[in-house]
N, C-alpha and C positions, 0 to 999 in steps of 0.2 A: 501348575499353580503352587506357589510357595506360601505357606502360612507358618510363621515362626520356624519350628524344627521339622515341619512336615512338608512333603511334596505330594500333591494330590493330582489325579487325573481331572482336568477341568470339566470334562464331559460327564463323567460318572461319579466323581467324588471319591473314587477308590484311592487309598493311600498307597503311593508307589514306594516311598521310603521315609524313614525317620532317622535324623542324625543326632547322635549323642553330643556332637561338638558344635555344629552350625546352628545359628538361630538368627532370624531376621530382626528380632527385638533384642536390643542390647542395653536398654536403659531409657529413662525418660528424656525427652527432647532430642534424642539421637535420631538422625535421618540417614538410614542405610539405603544404598541404591544398587540396582542391577544394571549392567551395561551389556546389551545384546551384541554390541560391536566387539567388545573384549571377551564376551562369554564368561564374565566374572561378576560375582556379587561382592560388594565392598561394605564392610561393617566397621563400626568404631567400637572397640572393646577397651574400656578404661582409657589408657594413654596411647593406644596403638590403633593403627588402621590395618585391617586384615582383609586380604583379597582371597576369595574362595573360587576355585576353579569349577566352572559349571559347563565345561566343554561336553560332558556326557551327563545330561540332566536325568537320565534314568538311574543314576547312582548317587549316593550322598557325596557332596563336594569335599575336596581336599584343599588344604591351605596352599596358595600359590606363593604368597609372600606376606610378611608382617613388618610394618614400619613404626618405629617409636616416634611420637610427636611430643616435643618438649612443651610443657604447659598444658598437656591434655588432661581432661578431668573425667569424672564418672558421668556427668550429665553434659548436655549441650554438644557443641563442636560437631555440627552437621557435615555431611559429605555431599559433594556435588561432582558429577562426572561431566566432562566436556572435551572433545577432540583429543582423546588419548591421555587425558590428565585427570587426576583426582585433586579436588580443592578442599582443603579442610583448615579450620582455624585453630586457635589456641587461647587459653586463658593468659598466655604470656605476652599478649599484645602483638600477635604475629599472624600473618596470613601465609599459608603454605600451599605449594602445588607439587604433586607427586607424579611420577611416570606411572601410568595405569598398568603397564605390563610388568614393571620391575619393582615398583614401590620406592625407587630412588627419589630423593627430594630434588626437584628441578630448581625451585627458587623459594625463598622466604622473604617476605617484605614486612618491615616493622610498621605498626600502626599505633594510633594514639589511644587505643582501648582494646580490650579483649575481643577477638573475633569469634564469637560463639555462634550457635545456631547454624543456619545454612544460607546459601546464595543461589545464583543462577548463572549459567554460561550461555553466551550467544556471540557468534561472529568474531571470535578471537578475543572476547572480553569476558571477564568474570566480575559479577556484581554482588556486593554484599553490604548489608547495613551493620555498622558498628553500634553496639548498644551503649556502652558507657560514655563514649564521646559523641553520641548522637550524630554520627556522620555516615553518609552513604558513599561507598567507594566503588570505583570502576578500575580494575586492574588489567593491564596487558597480560593476557593469559600465557604468552610465550616467555616473557622475562620478568613479570611481576611488577613492572613499573606502574605507578599510580597514574592513570590517564586523567581522571577527574575525581573530585570529591565535593560533596554538598552537605552543609550543616545548617539546618533551619534555626532561626533565632527563637527557639521555643524550649520549654522545659520538658523535653520528651526523649525518646530514644527509638532507634530502629531495631527491630528484633524479628525473630522467627524465620522469615524468608521473603523472597521477592519473586516476581514473575516478569518475563520478557516477551513482548510481542509487538508487532507493527512498528518496530524501531523505538519502542518506549520501554522503560523499566518501571514497574509498579511496586510500591512498598508502603505499608501502613506504619504510622508512627504513633507512639504513646500520646502525642499531643492531640490526637483525634483527627488528624488529617491523613488522607490517602494521597500520596504523591505520585505523579507521573513525570519521569525524567526522560529527556532525549538521551538515548543510550550512548551516543558518541560524544556529546558535549557536556552532559550533566545539567543542562538547562531545565528548569521546571516548566514543563509544557502546560500542565494544569494541576490543581490539587482540589480534592473534595473534602469538605468538612462534615463530619458526622454530627450527631445530635449532642455529643458531650465534649467538654473541654479536654478530657483525658480518657485514655483507655487503660484498663488495668493490665490487660495482656493482649497486645495486637496479634492478629492472626496472619495467615498467608493468602494472598489473592489467587483466584483461578480465572483464566482467560479463555474465552471461546467465542467465535463468531462475532468479533467486534465488541464483545461485552465483558465486563469485569464483575466477578461475584466475590463478595466477602463481607465479613462482619465489620460494620462501621460504627456500631454503638454497643456499649455493654452496661448492664445494670450495676454490677459490682464495682465499687470504687474504694481506693485506699483513703482513709481519713477524710471522707467526703460523703455527701448525701448520695443516695442511689441515682444512677444514671438511667439512660433509656436504651433498651435493646433495639438494634437495627441490623438487619441483614439486607444488603443492597445489591441491585443490579445497576452497574454504571456503564455509560457509553465509554468505551476504551479510548476513543480518540478525543473526546471533548471534556470528559469528566462530569457530564450531566447525568443526574440520577434518572434512571428509567422507571424503576419501581423499588419499593422496599417493604419488608415485613418486620413486625416487632418481635423478632426472634434472634437468636444467635446460633451460629454453627459452632459445633464443639471445637474449641481451640486445643492446643496452640497452632496446629497446622491446618485448621479449618477442615472439617469432615465433609468435603465437597468433591464430587466427581461429576463429570459431564460426558455423556455418551448417548448415541441414538436419539438426539434431539431432546434429551431429558436431563434435568438437573437433579442430582441425588445429594441429600445431605442428612446429617444426624443433628437434630436440634439439641442444643445444650447451652450452658453458660459457665462463665468463670464465677467462682464463689469467693467470698472473703474468708471462708473457713477452710484453712489448709489442714489436711490430714498429715500430721508430721511423721506418721509411720509409712504410709504409702506414697506420700508426696502428692496426693490427689487434691486438686483444687478446681475440679470441673464436675459438673453434673449433667446428666442427660434426661430426657423424658422417655427413654427406652423405646424410641421410634426411629424409623428411617422414612424420610419423605422423598417422593419422586414428583417433580413438578414439570409441567409442560405448558406452553402457551396455547390455550384452547380457545382463543378468541375467534370471532367469525372470519377475521382476515386469513386464518390458517386454512380455511376451507377453500381458498382460492390458490391454486398452484402458482408458484413464482413464474414471472415472465421468463421464458427461456428462448434466447435468440443468439445466433452466432455472428461472428465477424472474423471468418477464418483466414483471410488473407489481407495483405496491405490494401487499404482503401476498400475493404469489405469483401471484394470478390475479384475475379480475374478481369472484369471489365472496368474496374475502378469506379464503381457507382458511388462509393462513399456514403451510402444511405442505409439507414436502419428503419424499422417500423415504428419503434417507440424509443423516445429519449427523455431524460429528466428535464423538468422545468426550472429547477434550481440545483445547486451543487453543494452537497454536504459530504465531507470526507467520511466514507464508511470504513475504509482500511487503507493502509499504506504498507509497502514492503520495501525494505532497504537492501540495496545491493552494495557493492564496493566500488562503483563507478557510475558515471553519468549514463542516463538511459535515453538515448536519442532514437532507438528502435521503437516502432509503434507496436503496441500489443495486438495480438491476434487471439480470438476467443473461439473455442470449439468444445461443445459438450461440457460446459461448465468449467473449463480449464483455460487459464490465460498463459500464453506463451510470448516471451519477449527476450531480446538480447540486451546486454549491458556492456559498457566499456571496461568492465572488470574481466572481460573475455569469456563470460558465461552466457549460456542460454538457460532461461528459467521457465519452469512450469509451476504455476500457482493455482490454488483453488480460487476460481473467479468470484466466489461468494464470500470467502473469508480472508483471502490473501495468504493462506498457509502455503509453505513451500512443499511441493510434491517431489520435485527433483530439479537438479541443475546439471548442465553438461559443459565442460571446459573446452574452449577452442584455443587457438594459438594467437589470437589477436582480438582487439576490441570489436564488439559486434554492433555495427550501426544499422545494418539492414534489418528489415522486419521479416519475421517468419511467416510461412504459409503452412496451413494444416489441411491435410486431405487423406482420406483412406487410412486413418489410424497412424499417419506419419507426419513428422514436422520437418520442414525444409527451410534452410537458411541460405542467405546470399553469401558470396565469396569474399567476406571481409579479410580473411587471412589467406585468400587464394582458393579456398575450397567451398564447394556446396556440400552441406552436411544433410544427411537424412537420419532422423532419430525416431525411435518408437515413441509414439505420443503418450503412452501410459507410463513407460518406465524411464525414458530418456536414453535408452541403450542405443549406441551407434549401429546403424544398419549398413550405411555406406557413406563414403565421401569421395568427391570428384574434384580434381584440381582444374580451375578455370581462370587462373592468372588474375584474380581479383585484388592482389596485393601489390600491384606495380606502383612505383613512385608517381605521385600526382600532386600538382599544386591546386588546392581548392581555393575558391574565391572568398567565401565568408562562412561556410559551414560544411561539415563533412557528412556526406550522404552516399550510400552505396545502393546499387540496384537490388530491389527486393524481388524474390521469385513469385511468379504466378503459376498455378497448377491447374491443368485441365486434362481430364481423361488420362490420368496417371502419367502425364508428361510435365516436366518442370522447365519453365522458360525463365531465363535470367540473363541480364547483361553484364558485361565485364569491362574493366579498364583496358583490356587488350584489344578493344574494338569489335569483339565478337558478341553476337547474341547466340546463346546456347540453348539447345533443347535436349534434356536428359531424360532417360527412362526412369520414371519415378520409383520403380521397384529395384532396379539394379545400379542406377547411377551411370550407366553407359551413355555416351554421347550419341544421340540419334542424328543430329546434324548441328552445324555451326555456320552462321552467316556473318561475313565480315562487313562492317561499316567502315567509313573513312576517318573515324575518330572514336574516342572512348565513350562508353555507354554508362552513364550514371543513373539514367531514368529507369523506372521499373516498367517492364512490358505489360501491356494490356492485351487480353486475348478475348476474341469474340467471333462467332460464326466462322470458325476455321481459319482465322487470320490472327497474326501477332503484330501489334503496333508498338513502336518505341521511338525515342528521339536519340540522336547522337551529336556529339560536339565535333564537327568536322572543320577542316582548316579555314575555309572561306565563308561558310554559313552553317547554321544548324540544319538538321535533316530529320524529317518524320518518315519512317519506313513502315510499309505494310509487307509482311511476309506470309507465305503459305505455311500454316501451322504444322502441316504434315511433312513438308519437304524442306522448308527454310528458303524456298525460292522467293526472290524479291518481286513483288507484284506491282508496286509503284513506290516512288520516293518523291517527297515534296520538300523543296528547300525553304528554310525559314531564315530570313536575313537577321544578322546579329544587330543588336543595338549597343553602341559603345558609350560608356559613361566614364566619369572621373575615376571610378574604382577599377575600371578595366575588367577583363575576364569575359570568357565566352561560354561559361558552363551552361549546359542544357540540363538543368536539374528537374524541371517540371515533367511529370509523367502524364502521358495521354490518358483520356478516358473515352469510352465508346458507348453510344446509345442511339437507338432509332436510326441506324444507318449512317451515323455521323461520328467522326472522331474529333475530339477537341484537344488541341495541343498549344503549347506556349513557346515563345522565344526565350532568350536568356534574360531580357529585360522588357517589361512593359507591353508586350503584344500577345494576343491570343488569336488562334485560327480555328475556324470551323471547316472541316474538310469532309467531302463525301467519301464514305468508305469504298464504294464501288469503283469510282473513277479517279479518286485522288485530286479532284478539283476543289478549289476553295470556294465556299459559299459566302463567308464574310470574315472580316478582320477587325478585331477590337484593339484599339491602340490608345495609350495614354503617353503623350510626349514627355510629360513631367516625371514619369515613373523612372526612378534610377535605382531600383533594388532588384536583386536576383529574384526571378520567379521560381519557386520551389513547389508550388501547390498544383494539384490536379483540379480542373474544372469539374463542377458537379451539375449533371443534368437532372432537372426536376420535372416530374410528369405533368406539371401545369404548363409546360412549354417554355420554361425559362432555364437559364444557365447561370450558376453562381460562380463568380470569379473573385480572386483577390486582386485589387487594383491599388497598388501602392499602399496607402494607409487605410483604404476603404474596402468594404465588402460591396461588390457590385452585382446586381441582378440584371441580366440582359435577355432580350427576346431571342429564342433559339432560331427563329426564322430569318432574322436580319442582323443580329448583334447589337441592336440599339438598346441603350440603357433604359431600364424601367425604373430603377431606384438605386441609390447608393447610400451607405451609412458609414460615417467617419468613425474610426476607432482611435486614432491618435497613436497607435502602437505600430512598431515594425512587424510585418506579417510574413513569416517565412514558411510555415508548414501548411499542409493541406487542411482545409476545414472539413467538417462532417455534417451530415444532414439527417434529421429524423422528424417525421410528422409536423412539418411546418417550422421547425427550428433549425438554426445553423449554429454549429459549435466551432469555435475558433481559438487556437492557442497563439499567443503572441510572444515576441522576444522581450517584452517588458513584464514577464512573469504572470500575465493574466490569462484566464480562460473565460471567454465571453460567450453568451448565448443570445442570439438575435431572433426576432420574430419575422420570418420571411413573408408572412401574410400581412404584416403591418409595416411595410417599407423598411424592414430591418431594424425596427425599434429594439433597443437593448432590453433583454429580459433579466439577465443575471450576470454577475461578474464575481470571480473568485481569484485570489492572488496566491501564487505558489512561491516557495522560498527562492527559486531561481527560474531562469528561462527554460523553455522546452523546445526541442526540435522534433519531438515525437508528436504524431498526429492523434487527435481524439478518436478513440474507438468506442462505438456505441453498441452495447449488447446487454441483454437481460434488463433493459430499462435503465442502465447505468452508464456512466462515462468512465473509461479507463485511459490512463495516459502515463507516459514516462516523463521524467524530469531530470534536468542537469544537476539537481541536488542529490542524485544517486537513488532516488526512490521511484517506485511505481505507485500510482494513486488510483483508487476506486472512489468515484463520487456517486452518491445516490441522490434521489429527490427526497427532500425533507418536507413532510406535510406539517404545516404549522398547526399548533393546538388551537381549537376553536375558542373564540372569546366568549366568556360567560358574563351575563348581566345579572347583577344581584338586585332584586326588587325588595324594598323594605316591607315588612309585614303590614297588612291593612290595619287601619284604625289606630296606628301608633302615633301619638302626639309628637309633633316636631320638637326637637330639643336643640336650643341655641346655646352654644358654649359661651362662657364668660369672655373668652378672647374675642369672639365675634361681636358681642354687645359692646365691649370696650372700643373696638375698631369703628363701629357705627357712630358712637358718641364723638370720638375724636374727629371723624370725617365731618360730622354735623357742625362742630365748633369751628373748624377751618372754613367751612362754607359761610357760616354766619359772620365770621370776622372779615372775610373777604367782601361780603356785601356791605358791611358797615363802612369799610375803608372807601369803597367805591361811592357810597352815598355821601360821605364826608367831602370827598374830592369834588363831587358834583355840586354840592351846596356851596363850597368855597368859590368855584368858578362862576356860579350863578350870581354871587354877590359882586 
């Protein structure tokens, strides 16, 4: 633990060393940082950036390099570290980036005001607010090009520092607004107005668990009456205030820390009386506060449920115990490519692939990145999680096995999943199913593979007569999958232990104007039955024991690829996507019990939880239907783009990937109860002058109308 010039043992408080040269505090407003990646501590000393070598923390550090920054000053000019670079500003209207290892200046970009204070780095971008020009900047961290800038039409300025989370950049302005920008476009997603028209000294926001904490109102004002102190907790996605206190956190960098479910802060405020000797314009109450949410709801543990494989489990039940009744964004995580992979959830961690070639592990409750693993190709298939391992399909030809906690590669096996292939209308790859430490996955090379889950060795491989895009379902010692064969589609049943073909059922193709015979729909298994689809418009119910068809559901007008898996519901029904409809059929005969029209193109598999059906559409919608009420629509939310990712239901929430490059977590938002205000008893009624005037005018109009009618009547009578 480093405190100014001292290094202490954090367990005992013993002083390990004291340096006569190194000091973490180098002046007011300076923000000095340590990089564990570089094992260096970076400080700003007057007009230089100094890198201190901390490779041996048991000894006082030595100077690794020193770089002079033109326009550097005694105060301000904060330091930010990101991806091997040091970002620092200048009073010379310039933003700099330095090589963190050598101190060499990589780029310098002119700005329209001094770049003082500090910024934030994320995903190849550096964000910083310009004070004098009241402009928020986003720089390309590699070359210094300005990606976007935003200047509000207010008499304010951005200062101190910003925070980045959930694909948004948060920064407070002297104009009294807290701004949330889309980190890639600079679009203002929302802004929150504090109680005052101005802030004397804006602070820096802190973000955790989907919430934003910061001082949004200050008592002290320049040349104005006193304002109102306000420390707020803000919903990081919507900008809605959750709660506030009439205090301030000690600025300028907000004395706030969040850890162990606790918010720590030092209450204080900005004063109008500046000590010209010390530069001190802040006061505190000499206290440290620790705050927790101690409401009754915290006595109830959060709902914890998993969805560890594609369509929930190896049978493709697509069912969870509890799902949200409405959809409010709790968090979103941005990747660098579309997310058609469906998320899998295990032990509070979300796993998903992206077309940016990475597999991601995120905290399912907060959306925070835990790790990511780079493959050689876009990842469209969905991961499966079992026995502390994460398995992916062969998008780049390989099946990968990763350590679920660390993302470390355990093994990879080539299964020819990257062969050239013409897709009909969307790209999907077989997602693995895992049972008893065996990984089952289909490939475009016509084989269904069974791999040893611990070593990656091929246990067996069985060849179909065409490519396998569907995801295998496994139940009762058997594996079921469909294949696109030359003359007809095929549903296979294999012995899970040996790969022996137990039976095969041919499914006739349906030909339409779009052509194509892709067998994209994956089978699902329940109650001794396997449900499978053709390429267009047809569903089949087959006995698992014999391979005999029990019923056939067909819609001659359906001319869209079937991509979804049927869902068996324990009330004796099966849920199907029927062209633009959600259909509920009787499991005993396939007769329709009800349908509900969506009006949208439906490509991905729906999901089910406690009487509700969740469906993603190609028209950017996520819909919730009431299965107990003939499919009545319960909720609808619109995404920025379409999605080919299927809804995942876990922890009482909905998780889904989107073609807008994001992964979303939706929670159920409980509306605030309506309150009725009853006037105090025995209070005399008060009628306003406006009301009296309105009554008089109305009476005059009525009397005049009666007089005219009477006059006409008298004339006609004569």
